[in-house]
mmCIF file as gemmi writes it, N, C-alpha and C atoms, coordinates in Angstrom:
data_model
loop_
_atom_site.group_PDB
_atom_site.id
_atom_site.type_symbol
_atom_site.label_atom_id
_atom_site.label_alt_id
_atom_site.label_comp_id
_atom_site.label_asym_id
_atom_site.label_entity_id
_atom_site.label_seq_id
_atom_site.pdbx_PDB_ins_code
_atom_site.Cartn_x
_atom_site.Cartn_y
_atom_site.Cartn_z
_atom_site.occupancy
_atom_site.B_iso_or_equiv
_atom_site.pdbx_formal_charge
_atom_site.auth_seq_id
_atom_site.auth_asym_id
_atom_site.pdbx_PDB_model_num
ATOM 1 N N . GLY Axp A 1 ? -0.279 -16.815 8.886 1 0 ? 1 A 1
ATOM 2 C CA . GLY Axp A 1 ? -0.701 -15.505 9.267 1 0 ? 1 A 1
ATOM 3 C C . GLY Axp A 1 ? 0.461 -14.679 9.764 1 0 ? 1 A 1
ATOM 4 N N . LEU Axp A 2 ? 0.195 -13.427 9.952 1 0 ? 2 A 1
ATOM 5 C CA . LEU Axp A 2 ? 1.198 -12.484 10.438 1 0 ? 2 A 1
ATOM 6 C C . LEU Axp A 2 ? 0.673 -11.762 11.65 1 0 ? 2 A 1
ATOM 7 N N . ALA Axp A 3 ? 1.593 -11.348 12.487 1 0 ? 3 A 1
ATOM 8 C CA . ALA Axp A 3 ? 1.233 -10.536 13.648 1 0 ? 3 A 1
ATOM 9 C C . ALA Axp A 3 ? 2.116 -9.306 13.662 1 0 ? 3 A 1
ATOM 10 N N . PHE Axp A 4 ? 1.512 -8.16 13.873 1 0 ? 4 A 1
ATOM 11 C CA . PHE Axp A 4 ? 2.259 -6.909 13.967 1 0 ? 4 A 1
ATOM 12 C C . PHE Axp A 4 ? 1.911 -6.251 15.289 1 0 ? 4 A 1
ATOM 13 N N . ARG Axp A 5 ? 2.914 -5.778 15.964 1 0 ? 5 A 1
ATOM 14 C CA . ARG Axp A 5 ? 2.679 -4.967 17.152 1 0 ? 5 A 1
ATOM 15 C C . ARG Axp A 5 ? 3.471 -3.692 16.961 1 0 ? 5 A 1
ATOM 16 N N . VAL Axp A 6 ? 2.799 -2.692 16.455 1 0 ? 6 A 1
ATOM 17 C CA . VAL Axp A 6 ? 3.463 -1.443 16.135 1 0 ? 6 A 1
ATOM 18 C C . VAL Axp A 6 ? 2.727 -0.326 16.875 1 0 ? 6 A 1
ATOM 19 N N . PRO Axp A 7 ? 3.346 0.194 17.919 1 0 ? 7 A 1
ATOM 20 C CA . PRO Axp A 7 ? 2.684 1.238 18.704 1 0 ? 7 A 1
ATOM 21 C C . PRO Axp A 7 ? 2.733 2.599 18.01 1 0 ? 7 A 1
ATOM 22 N N . THR Axp A 8 ? 1.863 2.792 17.041 1 0 ? 8 A 1
ATOM 23 C CA . THR Axp A 8 ? 1.807 4.07 16.333 1 0 ? 8 A 1
ATOM 24 C C . THR Axp A 8 ? 0.371 4.5 16.153 1 0 ? 8 A 1
ATOM 25 N N . LEU Axp A 9 ? 0.138 5.773 16.314 1 0 ? 9 A 1
ATOM 26 C CA . LEU Axp A 9 ? -1.211 6.315 16.141 1 0 ? 9 A 1
ATOM 27 C C . LEU Axp A 9 ? -1.411 6.895 14.735 1 0 ? 9 A 1
ATOM 28 N N . ASP Axp A 10 ? -0.319 7.003 13.988 1 0 ? 10 A 1
ATOM 29 C CA . ASP Axp A 10 ? -0.359 7.744 12.732 1 0 ? 10 A 1
ATOM 30 C C . ASP Axp A 10 ? -0.861 6.948 11.537 1 0 ? 10 A 1
ATOM 31 N N . VAL Axp A 11 ? -0.55 5.667 11.464 1 0 ? 11 A 1
ATOM 32 C CA . VAL Axp A 11 ? -0.86 4.887 10.273 1 0 ? 11 A 1
ATOM 33 C C . VAL Axp A 11 ? -1.304 3.481 10.646 1 0 ? 11 A 1
ATOM 34 N N . SER Axp A 12 ? -1.732 2.748 9.645 1 0 ? 12 A 1
ATOM 35 C CA . SER Axp A 12 ? -2.03 1.332 9.832 1 0 ? 12 A 1
ATOM 36 C C . SER Axp A 12 ? -1.22 0.536 8.835 1 0 ? 12 A 1
ATOM 37 N N . VAL Axp A 13 ? -1.315 -0.763 8.925 1 0 ? 13 A 1
ATOM 38 C CA . VAL Axp A 13 ? -0.551 -1.629 8.027 1 0 ? 13 A 1
ATOM 39 C C . VAL Axp A 13 ? -1.515 -2.595 7.357 1 0 ? 13 A 1
ATOM 40 N N . VAL Axp A 14 ? -1.179 -2.973 6.143 1 0 ? 14 A 1
ATOM 41 C CA . VAL Axp A 14 ? -1.988 -3.945 5.406 1 0 ? 14 A 1
ATOM 42 C C . VAL Axp A 14 ? -1.066 -5.062 4.928 1 0 ? 14 A 1
ATOM 43 N N . ASP Axp A 15 ? -1.474 -6.287 5.169 1 0 ? 15 A 1
ATOM 44 C CA . ASP Axp A 15 ? -0.79 -7.452 4.617 1 0 ? 15 A 1
ATOM 45 C C . ASP Axp A 15 ? -1.584 -7.835 3.38 1 0 ? 15 A 1
ATOM 46 N N . LEU Axp A 16 ? -1.121 -7.412 2.231 1 0 ? 16 A 1
ATOM 47 C CA . LEU Axp A 16 ? -1.853 -7.592 0.979 1 0 ? 16 A 1
ATOM 48 C C . LEU Axp A 16 ? -1.421 -8.878 0.303 1 0 ? 16 A 1
ATOM 49 N N . VAL Axp A 17 ? -2.38 -9.767 0.087 1 0 ? 17 A 1
ATOM 50 C CA . VAL Axp A 17 ? -2.131 -11.005 -0.639 1 0 ? 17 A 1
ATOM 51 C C . VAL Axp A 17 ? -2.852 -10.88 -1.978 1 0 ? 17 A 1
ATOM 52 N N . VAL Axp A 18 ? -2.121 -11.078 -3.05 1 0 ? 18 A 1
ATOM 53 C CA . VAL Axp A 18 ? -2.69 -10.932 -4.393 1 0 ? 18 A 1
ATOM 54 C C . VAL Axp A 18 ? -2.712 -12.29 -5.075 1 0 ? 18 A 1
ATOM 55 N N . ARG Axp A 19 ? -3.887 -12.68 -5.539 1 0 ? 19 A 1
ATOM 56 C CA . ARG Axp A 19 ? -4.047 -13.916 -6.3 1 0 ? 19 A 1
ATOM 57 C C . ARG Axp A 19 ? -4.51 -13.514 -7.693 1 0 ? 19 A 1
ATOM 58 N N . THR Axp A 20 ? -3.781 -13.95 -8.684 1 0 ? 20 A 1
ATOM 59 C CA . THR Axp A 20 ? -4.095 -13.554 -10.057 1 0 ? 20 A 1
ATOM 60 C C . THR Axp A 20 ? -4.539 -14.767 -10.867 1 0 ? 20 A 1
ATOM 61 N N . GLU Axp A 21 ? -5.31 -14.495 -11.913 1 0 ? 21 A 1
ATOM 62 C CA . GLU Axp A 21 ? -5.759 -15.572 -12.791 1 0 ? 21 A 1
ATOM 63 C C . GLU Axp A 21 ? -4.631 -16.077 -13.676 1 0 ? 21 A 1
ATOM 64 N N . LYS Axp A 22 ? -3.688 -15.203 -13.993 1 0 ? 22 A 1
ATOM 65 C CA . LYS Axp A 22 ? -2.524 -15.604 -14.799 1 0 ? 22 A 1
ATOM 66 C C . LYS Axp A 22 ? -1.263 -15.132 -14.084 1 0 ? 22 A 1
ATOM 67 N N . SER Axp A 23 ? -0.139 -15.617 -14.506 1 0 ? 23 A 1
ATOM 68 C CA . SER Axp A 23 ? 1.12 -15.245 -13.884 1 0 ? 23 A 1
ATOM 69 C C . SER Axp A 23 ? 1.34 -13.737 -13.97 1 0 ? 23 A 1
ATOM 70 N N . ALA Axp A 24 ? 1.885 -13.171 -12.903 1 0 ? 24 A 1
ATOM 71 C CA . ALA Axp A 24 ? 2.193 -11.741 -12.868 1 0 ? 24 A 1
ATOM 72 C C . ALA Axp A 24 ? 3.474 -11.547 -12.072 1 0 ? 24 A 1
ATOM 73 N N . THR Axp A 25 ? 4.3 -10.641 -12.545 1 0 ? 25 A 1
ATOM 74 C CA . THR Axp A 25 ? 5.526 -10.338 -11.818 1 0 ? 25 A 1
ATOM 75 C C . THR Axp A 25 ? 5.211 -9.366 -10.687 1 0 ? 25 A 1
ATOM 76 N N . TYR Axp A 26 ? 6.139 -9.269 -9.764 1 0 ? 26 A 1
ATOM 77 C CA . TYR Axp A 26 ? 6.02 -8.299 -8.68 1 0 ? 26 A 1
ATOM 78 C C . TYR Axp A 26 ? 5.898 -6.884 -9.246 1 0 ? 26 A 1
ATOM 79 N N . GLN Axp A 27 ? 6.68 -6.577 -10.263 1 0 ? 27 A 1
ATOM 80 C CA . GLN Axp A 27 ? 6.638 -5.242 -10.882 1 0 ? 27 A 1
ATOM 81 C C . GLN Axp A 27 ? 5.266 -4.974 -11.505 1 0 ? 27 A 1
ATOM 82 N N . GLU Axp A 28 ? 4.678 -5.961 -12.154 1 0 ? 28 A 1
ATOM 83 C CA . GLU Axp A 28 ? 3.359 -5.786 -12.764 1 0 ? 28 A 1
ATOM 84 C C . GLU Axp A 28 ? 2.296 -5.517 -11.696 1 0 ? 28 A 1
ATOM 85 N N . ILE Axp A 29 ? 2.392 -6.19 -10.573 1 0 ? 29 A 1
ATOM 86 C CA . ILE Axp A 29 ? 1.433 -5.963 -9.478 1 0 ? 29 A 1
ATOM 87 C C . ILE Axp A 29 ? 1.611 -4.577 -8.914 1 0 ? 29 A 1
ATOM 88 N N . LYS Axp A 30 ? 2.854 -4.152 -8.695 1 0 ? 30 A 1
ATOM 89 C CA . LYS Axp A 30 ? 3.109 -2.793 -8.205 1 0 ? 30 A 1
ATOM 90 C C . LYS Axp A 30 ? 2.565 -1.757 -9.164 1 0 ? 30 A 1
ATOM 91 N N . ASP Axp A 31 ? 2.736 -1.991 -10.463 1 0 ? 31 A 1
ATOM 92 C CA . ASP Axp A 31 ? 2.238 -1.044 -11.466 1 0 ? 31 A 1
ATOM 93 C C . ASP Axp A 31 ? 0.725 -0.904 -11.416 1 0 ? 31 A 1
ATOM 94 N N . VAL Axp A 32 ? 0.018 -2.005 -11.212 1 0 ? 32 A 1
ATOM 95 C CA . VAL Axp A 32 ? -1.448 -1.95 -11.124 1 0 ? 32 A 1
ATOM 96 C C . VAL Axp A 32 ? -1.882 -1.181 -9.888 1 0 ? 32 A 1
ATOM 97 N N . VAL Axp A 33 ? -1.233 -1.426 -8.762 1 0 ? 33 A 1
ATOM 98 C CA . VAL Axp A 33 ? -1.591 -0.718 -7.526 1 0 ? 33 A 1
ATOM 99 C C . VAL Axp A 33 ? -1.285 0.777 -7.685 1 0 ? 33 A 1
ATOM 100 N N . LYS Axp A 34 ? -0.133 1.095 -8.264 1 0 ? 34 A 1
ATOM 101 C CA . LYS Axp A 34 ? 0.242 2.493 -8.468 1 0 ? 34 A 1
ATOM 102 C C . LYS Axp A 34 ? -0.771 3.198 -9.375 1 0 ? 34 A 1
ATOM 103 N N . LYS Axp A 35 ? -1.163 2.555 -10.468 1 0 ? 35 A 1
ATOM 104 C CA . LYS Axp A 35 ? -2.157 3.127 -11.386 1 0 ? 35 A 1
ATOM 105 C C . LYS Axp A 35 ? -3.487 3.352 -10.666 1 0 ? 35 A 1
ATOM 106 N N . ALA Axp A 36 ? -3.902 2.383 -9.867 1 0 ? 36 A 1
ATOM 107 C CA . ALA Axp A 36 ? -5.166 2.514 -9.123 1 0 ? 36 A 1
ATOM 108 C C . ALA Axp A 36 ? -5.105 3.659 -8.122 1 0 ? 36 A 1
ATOM 109 N N . SER Axp A 37 ? -3.924 3.905 -7.552 1 0 ? 37 A 1
ATOM 110 C CA . SER Axp A 37 ? -3.794 4.948 -6.531 1 0 ? 37 A 1
ATOM 111 C C . SER Axp A 37 ? -3.963 6.368 -7.098 1 0 ? 37 A 1
ATOM 112 N N . VAL Axp A 38 ? -3.793 6.518 -8.393 1 0 ? 38 A 1
ATOM 113 C CA . VAL Axp A 38 ? -3.999 7.835 -9.017 1 0 ? 38 A 1
ATOM 114 C C . VAL Axp A 38 ? -5.252 7.86 -9.889 1 0 ? 38 A 1
ATOM 115 N N . GLY Axp A 39 ? -5.939 6.741 -9.948 1 0 ? 39 A 1
ATOM 116 C CA . GLY Axp A 39 ? -7.157 6.63 -10.744 1 0 ? 39 A 1
ATOM 117 C C . GLY Axp A 39 ? -8.357 6.326 -9.879 1 0 ? 39 A 1
ATOM 118 N N . GLU Axp A 40 ? -8.915 5.157 -10.094 1 0 ? 40 A 1
ATOM 119 C CA . GLU Axp A 40 ? -10.159 4.74 -9.434 1 0 ? 40 A 1
ATOM 120 C C . GLU Axp A 40 ? -10.099 4.787 -7.913 1 0 ? 40 A 1
ATOM 121 N N . TYR Axp A 41 ? -8.941 4.519 -7.329 1 0 ? 41 A 1
ATOM 122 C CA . TYR Axp A 41 ? -8.823 4.463 -5.873 1 0 ? 41 A 1
ATOM 123 C C . TYR Axp A 41 ? -8.065 5.653 -5.285 1 0 ? 41 A 1
ATOM 124 N N . LYS Axp A 42 ? -7.97 6.744 -6.049 1 0 ? 42 A 1
ATOM 125 C CA . LYS Axp A 42 ? -7.314 7.951 -5.552 1 0 ? 42 A 1
ATOM 126 C C . LYS Axp A 42 ? -8.022 8.431 -4.289 1 0 ? 42 A 1
ATOM 127 N N . GLY Axp A 43 ? -7.252 8.742 -3.269 1 0 ? 43 A 1
ATOM 128 C CA . GLY Axp A 43 ? -7.82 9.166 -1.994 1 0 ? 43 A 1
ATOM 129 C C . GLY Axp A 43 ? -8.122 8.016 -1.066 1 0 ? 43 A 1
ATOM 130 N N . ILE Axp A 44 ? -8.052 6.795 -1.582 1 0 ? 44 A 1
ATOM 131 C CA . ILE Axp A 44 ? -8.283 5.596 -0.77 1 0 ? 44 A 1
ATOM 132 C C . ILE Axp A 44 ? -6.981 4.84 -0.601 1 0 ? 44 A 1
ATOM 133 N N . VAL Axp A 45 ? -6.25 4.693 -1.697 1 0 ? 45 A 1
ATOM 134 C CA . VAL Axp A 45 ? -4.976 3.957 -1.711 1 0 ? 45 A 1
ATOM 135 C C . VAL Axp A 45 ? -3.869 4.937 -2.077 1 0 ? 45 A 1
ATOM 136 N N . GLU Axp A 46 ? -2.788 4.916 -1.311 1 0 ? 46 A 1
ATOM 137 C CA . GLU Axp A 46 ? -1.606 5.689 -1.668 1 0 ? 46 A 1
ATOM 138 C C . GLU Axp A 46 ? -0.478 4.73 -1.981 1 0 ? 46 A 1
ATOM 139 N N . TYR Axp A 47 ? 0.386 5.131 -2.898 1 0 ? 47 A 1
ATOM 140 C CA . TYR Axp A 47 ? 1.506 4.291 -3.316 1 0 ? 47 A 1
ATOM 141 C C . TYR Axp A 47 ? 2.783 5.099 -3.305 1 0 ? 47 A 1
ATOM 142 N N . THR Axp A 48 ? 3.805 4.556 -2.686 1 0 ? 48 A 1
ATOM 143 C CA . THR Axp A 48 ? 5.12 5.182 -2.728 1 0 ? 48 A 1
ATOM 144 C C . THR Axp A 48 ? 6.195 4.126 -2.557 1 0 ? 48 A 1
ATOM 145 N N . GLU Axp A 49 ? 7.34 4.389 -3.128 1 0 ? 49 A 1
ATOM 146 C CA . GLU Axp A 49 ? 8.5 3.544 -2.899 1 0 ? 49 A 1
ATOM 147 C C . GLU Axp A 49 ? 9.57 4.312 -2.128 1 0 ? 49 A 1
ATOM 148 N N . ASP Axp A 50 ? 9.198 5.513 -1.649 1 0 ? 50 A 1
ATOM 149 C CA . ASP Axp A 50 ? 10.123 6.319 -0.862 1 0 ? 50 A 1
ATOM 150 C C . ASP Axp A 50 ? 10.307 5.7 0.513 1 0 ? 50 A 1
ATOM 151 N N . ALA Axp A 51 ? 11.474 5.933 1.102 1 0 ? 51 A 1
ATOM 152 C CA . ALA Axp A 51 ? 11.75 5.472 2.464 1 0 ? 51 A 1
ATOM 153 C C . ALA Axp A 51 ? 11.114 6.468 3.423 1 0 ? 51 A 1
ATOM 154 N N . LEU Axp A 52 ? 9.949 6.121 3.97 1 0 ? 52 A 1
ATOM 155 C CA . LEU Axp A 52 ? 9.195 7.011 4.834 1 0 ? 52 A 1
ATOM 156 C C . LEU Axp A 52 ? 8.98 6.394 6.207 1 0 ? 52 A 1
ATOM 157 N N . VAL Axp A 53 ? 8.605 7.231 7.161 1 0 ? 53 A 1
ATOM 158 C CA . VAL Axp A 53 ? 8.221 6.769 8.495 1 0 ? 53 A 1
ATOM 159 C C . VAL Axp A 53 ? 6.78 7.18 8.735 1 0 ? 53 A 1
ATOM 160 N N . SER Axp A 54 ? 6.167 6.651 9.783 1 0 ? 54 A 1
ATOM 161 C CA . SER Axp A 54 ? 4.738 6.856 10.017 1 0 ? 54 A 1
ATOM 162 C C . SER Axp A 54 ? 4.354 8.33 10.079 1 0 ? 54 A 1
ATOM 163 N N . THR Axp A 55 ? 5.191 9.172 10.658 1 0 ? 55 A 1
ATOM 164 C CA . THR Axp A 55 ? 4.836 10.589 10.777 1 0 ? 55 A 1
ATOM 165 C C . THR Axp A 55 ? 4.789 11.294 9.438 1 0 ? 55 A 1
ATOM 166 N N . ASP Axp A 56 ? 5.396 10.726 8.41 1 0 ? 56 A 1
ATOM 167 C CA . ASP Axp A 56 ? 5.313 11.31 7.067 1 0 ? 56 A 1
ATOM 168 C C . ASP Axp A 56 ? 3.896 11.258 6.507 1 0 ? 56 A 1
ATOM 169 N N . PHE Axp A 57 ? 3.043 10.436 7.091 1 0 ? 57 A 1
ATOM 170 C CA . PHE Axp A 57 ? 1.689 10.261 6.583 1 0 ? 57 A 1
ATOM 171 C C . PHE Axp A 57 ? 0.64 11.032 7.38 1 0 ? 57 A 1
ATOM 172 N N . ILE Axp A 58 ? 1.061 11.813 8.363 1 0 ? 58 A 1
ATOM 173 C CA . ILE Axp A 58 ? 0.105 12.62 9.133 1 0 ? 58 A 1
ATOM 174 C C . ILE Axp A 58 ? -0.563 13.599 8.188 1 0 ? 58 A 1
ATOM 175 N N . GLY Axp A 59 ? -1.88 13.634 8.219 1 0 ? 59 A 1
ATOM 176 C CA . GLY Axp A 59 ? -2.635 14.519 7.34 1 0 ? 59 A 1
ATOM 177 C C . GLY Axp A 59 ? -3.066 13.874 6.041 1 0 ? 59 A 1
ATOM 178 N N . HIS Axp A 60 ? -2.648 12.65 5.786 1 0 ? 60 A 1
ATOM 179 C CA . HIS Axp A 60 ? -3.082 11.923 4.583 1 0 ? 60 A 1
ATOM 180 C C . HIS Axp A 60 ? -4.323 11.11 4.955 1 0 ? 60 A 1
ATOM 181 N N . THR Axp A 61 ? -5.469 11.537 4.48 1 0 ? 61 A 1
ATOM 182 C CA . THR Axp A 61 ? -6.694 10.8 4.804 1 0 ? 61 A 1
ATOM 183 C C . THR Axp A 61 ? -7.428 10.414 3.563 1 0 ? 61 A 1
């Protein structure tokens, strides 16, 4: 398990564990999450590879 102690009011953190039926690369998993973030899960999941801090997400709901 993991423990996080991050005193921030702006965002939350997710420890995402992915189990696949067949082998998948890290890039393939990122691509699926990115596609979902603009499709079926738009407004629920956001995806970025930018170097951001918690305050960059204020107003993203």
